[in-house]
Every structure is written in C-alpha cells, then in structure tokens.
N, C-alpha and C positions, 0 to 999 in steps of 0.2 A: 500637763507639762512633762516632757521626757525626764526620766530619772537617771539616764546614762551620762557618762562623762562627755563634756564638749570636746570634740576632736579638732585640733588646730594644726595646720601645716605651718611651721615656723621657717620661713625661707630666708636664708642668709647668703653671704658671699661678697668678696672683694672689699672687706673692711674688717680690721682686727677688733676683737672684743674680748671681754673677760669671760672665757668659755665656762669655767667652773662656776663662778658666781651667777652667771646668766642661767645656767642649767639649774642651779639651786633655787633661783628665783622662780623659774618655770615650775619646779616641783613643789613649790609652796602652795599651789592651788589644787586641792584634792578633787575638785569637780571638773578640772580641765586637763586634758591629755594632749601634750604637745609632741609634735613630730618634727624636730629640727632637721633641715635638709638644705643643701646648697641649691641655688637657683637652677643650675643645670640639671641637678638630680630631679628637682620638682618638674621641670619642663620635660625631661626625658621620660619620667614615670607616666606623665599624662599623654605624651605624644605616642608612645608605643603601647599603651594600654588598649586592649580590645573593647572599646566603649560601646560597640554595637552588639555585643553578646547579650543574650536574653537575661542573664542573671545580673542584678544590680551590684553584686559583689565585685564585678569586674570594672565598674565605673569608678575610677580613681578619685575624681573630683567629688563624687557623691559620698565618699568616705569621710570627708571633712565638713565640719560645720562652719569653720572660719579659715580663711587664708590670710596669714600674717606675714608681713615683710619687714625684715631687719637687714636688708641688703644695701649695697652701695655701688653697683655697676654704673659706669658713666656713659659708655658708648651705647647708642640706640641699637638694640639687637636686630638682626636681620632674620628673615625666614629661612635662610640657608646657612646659618651659623655666623658667629662673630668671633672677635679675638679671644673670648673666654671659652668658646665651645669648639674652636677649630680642630682641636685634637681629640675631641670626644666623638667617636663614630661607632655605628654598627657597621655591618658589612656593606651597606648600600647608601647610607645618608648621614648627614650631620644632625646634631641636636637642633631642633627648631625652638628657640627660646621665645621668639616674638609671638608666635601663634597662641600658646597658652596664656601669655599675659594679655593679649588682645581679647581673649575670651572671658576675662574676669567679669563677673557680674551677670553673666548670661544664665547661670544656674542658681543664682540667689544666695550663694554663700557670702557671709559677711567678710569685709576686707579691712584688715588692720594695717596701718602704715605707722611703724614705730621708729622714732629717732632718725638715724641717718637714711632710712628708706625714703623719707620725705625729700631728700636731695639726691636720690639716685636718678639716673637718666635726665640730667638737667636741661637737655635740648629736645627732649621728646614730649611734645605737647600732650599726647595721650596720657602719659604718666602724671604730668603736671595737673591735668584736668581731674584725674582721680583724686589726687591729693588736695586739690583746690588751692594750689600754690601759684604765685606769680613766677616771674623769671628768677630762678634760683642762682643765676650767674650774676645777679645784681645785689648790692648791699641794701639792707634795711636802714641802717644808720651810716651815712658816709663817714669814713674814718674809723669806724668801729670794726672789730674783728671777733670772730667766734673764739671763745675761751673756755677752757675746762676749769673745774674747781671753783665755780662761781656760786655765791649764795643768792638764791632767787626766792622772792616772796611770791608764792603762787596764790592767786585770787580766784575764787569760785565765781564765775559769771552767771551761771544758771544753776541755782540750788534746787530746781525742781526736776531737772532731767534725771532719768534713772541712773546714769553713770555718776552724777555728782550730787544726787539728792542727799540733803542733810549734812554734807561735808562743809568744813570751814577752811579758811585760808591757812596755809602752812609754809614753812621755810624748808628749802631743800638745796643740797649741793649738786650741781649738774653743769653740763656744758651749755653755753649760750650759742644760739644760732642767729647770725646776722643776715637774715633773709626776709623777703617780703612776707607780710601777713597773709593769711587766707582771705579770700574775697567772697564774691557773690555765690550763693548756693550753700554756704557753710553756716552751721549753728555753733557758735563759740561757747565752750564750756569753761575753759581755764585761761587766765591771762597772767602776765607778769609785767612789771614796770621797770625791769632791769635795763639800764641805759645801753647795754651792749647786746641786747636780745630782741628778736622779734617779739611782739607783745602777745600774740596768740600761741598758747601752749597745747591746748586740746580742743578738737572740734569734730563735728560729725557732718557727713555729706551723703549723697546718693550717687551710685554709679550703676547705670542700667537697672537691674532688678535687685541690686545689693545695697545694704547699708555699708557705710564707710566710717571708720573711726580713726582719726589721726592724732597721734600723741608725740609731741616733739621731744619729750624727756626720754632718758634712758641711756646715758653715756657709759657709766661704770657702776661699781658696786656701791658708791656713795648714794647713787640714785636707786639702783636695783634693790637695795636693802631697805629703802625708805618705806614705811608702812602705808603712807598716803599714796605714793606712786603705785605700790602693789594693789591698793584698794581700787584706784582708778583703772589700772590695767585690767584687773580681774572683772570689774563691773563692765568695762568696755567690751571685753570678749563675750561676756554673758549677754550684753545688749545686742551685739552683732549676731549672736546665735539665736536670738529671740527668746532667751531664758529669763530676761527681766524686762 
C-alpha cells in the first residue's frame, strides 16, 4: 500500500461556502493532501497541460488520486466556453470546461460528489448519471423545501462497507435536500428519515473505470466540524483512492 498522502483536486465554484472552516476541515486529514481550485482553473490546467510529453510529471490528471467536486454551476458547459469561462482566455481560445468533465473516469481516479455538487448542472444527463441522481429540478416531497439548520438522524444502511464499517447512527445539523433519491446502480450507505429531506445521504457508484462516492452532507461548519461527517468523508476519499 502506498505510504504517501492521497492527493485530491477539490473543485469549487458558483456557490458560497465557509472558506475558512472548510479549509480547516480539509487540513484535519493528515493522510490527505487537498488542492482547492475553481472549476475553470481545474479545466484550464488540464486543457493546456502537455499530457503527451514523455515524463509523467506533466500529466496533470495523473497527479491526483481523487477528483472531488464541491461546485454548483448550473448551465451545461460547452466545448467553446460558457457564461462562466467567456472572459477567461489565452491568446487563441477559451477554456474548455466540458471536455475535462466528460473525460472523468477514463484514467481511473476516484470521483467524489460532495453536497451541492450533486445538484450542479441539473439538466445535464451526463452529470446526473455520474451522481446517480434523478431529475434534480423536481421535488422529493411535494410541498417540502430544502432547509438549513435541520437536525437529521443519520442511519447506517451498510455497516460492512469500508466507508461505514463499524459506524453507528448519529445526529447532525445540516441542510436538507428535497431532491429525488439515488436509483439503480448505487449502493446506499447512509439514510435519513427527515420529512423534508431525500432519504439517501451517502452512496457509491461506478463511472467508466472510476469509483464514485456521493455524500449529500456538507453545508456549513455545523456539519464540517462533526466528527462522524469527517470520518465518513475521510474514509470515502481513502476508498476512492484504493487505500481501504
């Protein structure tokens, strides 16, 4: 087993979050090295990296063990730039955001979909398929709305999976999401019975050659500082990287 830190690209953008406490949470994992970056920076770094050079040090994707998403862009990106990358140019072309996203899973790095990233690109079927989500423009419970500062009882569905092995149910303050539950092709690890929340909280999937871990939790520091949330997130990343 490798003894080096797990390297994670933490992709953000188009959604406010508690930057300081999010960074403190990321720094709490001594075996995981996070590289926070905006989605456009992630795409640009990959797009113009000379990946065909002989030395593997120039393969940007190969530097990461896991690609994590904590972003919330809504418009489907185009291969020639979109509303978020229109002004980001080199001398001859715009940033291609769509291409690097469509290449996810081809080189085997694990994919983490964290909190609001699950509801990014709500009309892009490709993104929905990675997450295993249904139509995120539709409600899970008619009349219910997503709310912050909710007390959720998190139940462990699979106590034998490496991510949740040996864990017991716990309570946590977080934001509820009123969206459809994950469906076919997903292994559910955590659930809640909160009346204003989708019931599935954490699940795993496959996308091409990559493992996928989806974690609906993660709104603010009430969640980010929760030891059970951190335990699940850390184990999830280690599982994605093949370390557990």
